[in-house]
C-alpha positions in Angstrom: -29.8 -27.9 -84.1 -29.3 -28.6 -80.3 -26.9 -26.0 -79.8 -28.6 -23.2 -81.8 -31.8 -24.1 -79.5 -29.9 -23.9 -76.0 -28.3 -20.3 -77.0 -31.2 -19.0 -79.0 -32.9 -15.9 -76.6 -35.6 -16.2 -74.7 -38.0 -13.5 -73.9 -36.0 -12.8 -70.2 -33.3 -9.8 -70.9 -31.3 -8.5 -68.3 -33.2 -5.7 -67.6 -36.3 -7.7 -67.1 -34.6 -10.3 -65.1 -33.3 -7.4 -62.7 -37.1 -6.1 -62.1 -38.4 -9.3 -61.8 -35.3 -9.6 -59.1 -36.4 -6.5 -57.4 -40.6 -7.5 -57.5 -39.9 -10.7 -55.7 -37.8 -9.3 -52.8 -40.7 -6.7 -52.7 -43.4 -9.4 -53.1 -41.5 -11.8 -50.3 -41.3 -8.4 -47.6 -45.0 -8.1 -48.2 -45.8 -11.5 -47.6 -43.6 -11.8 -44.6 -45.6 -8.6 -43.2 -49.4 -9.8 -44.6 -48.0 -13.2 -42.3 -47.9 -15.2 -45.4 -44.9 -17.0 -44.5 -44.9 -20.2 -47.1 -45.4 -17.8 -49.4 -42.8 -15.1 -48.7 -40.4 -18.2 -48.6 -41.4 -19.5 -52.0 -40.6 -15.7 -53.3 -37.3 -16.0 -51.7 -36.3 -18.9 -53.6 -37.6 -17.2 -56.8 -35.7 -14.3 -56.2 -32.4 -16.3 -55.4 -33.0 -18.6 -58.6 -33.3 -14.8 -61.0 -30.2 -13.5 -59.1 -28.6 -16.8 -60.3 -29.6 -15.9 -63.9 -28.9 -12.2 -63.5 -25.0 -13.6 -62.4 -24.9 -16.1 -65.2 -26.0 -13.5 -67.8 -23.2 -10.9 -66.1 -20.7 -13.9 -66.6 -21.3 -14.3 -69.9 -21.8 -10.8 -71.2 -25.4 -11.5 -72.3 -28.4 -8.9 -72.2 -30.7 -11.8 -72.0 -31.2 -15.3 -71.2 -30.7 -18.2 -73.0 -33.1 -20.7 -73.6 -30.9 -23.9 -72.0 -30.6 -21.8 -68.6 -34.4 -21.7 -68.3 -34.7 -24.0 -65.3 -35.2 -23.9 -61.9 -32.2 -26.3 -60.2 -30.3 -23.6 -58.2 -26.9 -26.2 -57.5 -26.9 -26.3 -61.4 -27.7 -22.7 -61.7 -24.9 -21.9 -59.2 -22.2 -23.4 -61.2 -23.2 -21.7 -64.2 -23.0 -18.8 -62.1 -18.9 -19.4 -61.6 -19.3 -18.8 -57.8 -19.5 -22.1 -56.7 -15.8 -21.9 -55.1 -16.3 -18.2 -54.0 -19.7 -19.2 -52.1 -17.7 -22.6 -50.4 -14.7 -20.4 -48.8 -17.8 -18.2 -47.4 -18.9 -19.8 -43.9 -22.0 -17.4 -43.4 -22.9 -17.7 -47.6 -22.7 -21.3 -47.6 -24.7 -21.7 -44.4 -27.7 -19.4 -46.1 -27.2 -21.2 -49.5 -28.0 -24.7 -47.5 -31.0 -22.5 -46.0 -32.1 -21.9 -49.6 -31.6 -25.5 -51.0 -33.5 -26.9 -48.2 -36.3 -24.9 -48.9 -36.2 -24.7 -52.8 -36.3 -28.9 -52.7 -39.6 -28.5 -50.3 -41.0 -26.0 -53.0 -43.9 -28.4 -54.2 -44.9 -29.3 -50.6 -44.6 -25.4 -49.9 -46.7 -25.0 -53.3 -49.6 -27.4 -52.3 -49.6 -27.2 -48.4 -51.5 -24.7 -46.8 -49.1 -22.9 -44.3 -47.2 -26.3 -43.6 -45.5 -25.9 -40.3 -43.6 -22.5 -41.2 -43.8 -19.5 -38.7 -42.9 -15.9 -38.7 -39.7 -16.5 -36.9 -38.7 -19.0 -39.7 -40.0 -16.6 -43.0 -38.1 -13.9 -41.1 -34.8 -15.7 -41.1 -35.0 -16.8 -44.3 -36.2 -13.3 -45.4 -32.8 -12.2 -43.6 -30.7 -14.8 -44.8 -31.5 -14.0 -48.6 -32.3 -10.1 -48.6 -30.2 -8.3 -45.9 -28.0 -5.7 -47.1 -24.9 -6.7 -45.5 -25.2 -10.4 -44.6 -27.9 -11.6 -47.2 -26.7 -14.2 -49.8 -28.2 -11.9 -52.7 -26.6 -8.9 -52.0 -23.7 -11.3 -51.9 -24.0 -12.9 -55.2 -24.7 -8.7 -56.2 -21.5 -7.9 -55.1 -19.7 -10.4 -56.8 -21.1 -9.8 -60.1 -18.4 -9.8 -63.2 -19.6 -6.2 -64.2 -21.5 -3.3 -62.2 -25.3 -3.2 -62.7 
């Protein structure tokens, strides 16, 4: 049945997702420091995707990510996270979100091009907009999780 496949358990537990989220943050940080700006941005996009999947698991009170949610479309994941409206009301976070969407849309270009016009300033700005403890998008999502993690 299609419904059973959609809701079937994947290999990604909530615990795995939380660990992967921190790993991608550390990867992004190390890549910026190493001058690997494109890869650092890609890791930031992946971290945001994982963060949204954590939010979805939390909202649905699941300890795993259902198979049907194993996709990479940020706007769709945002909708499923239940945070679209709240995000839309926060001007700073909405700006960070738009930046993330732009880079997510360019991911295939970033993936297959050697440093396509991304410099340190752009990478650091993106890193700040995703990870800064007080002003970053990922910490913002964590602060709005349905239950504390």
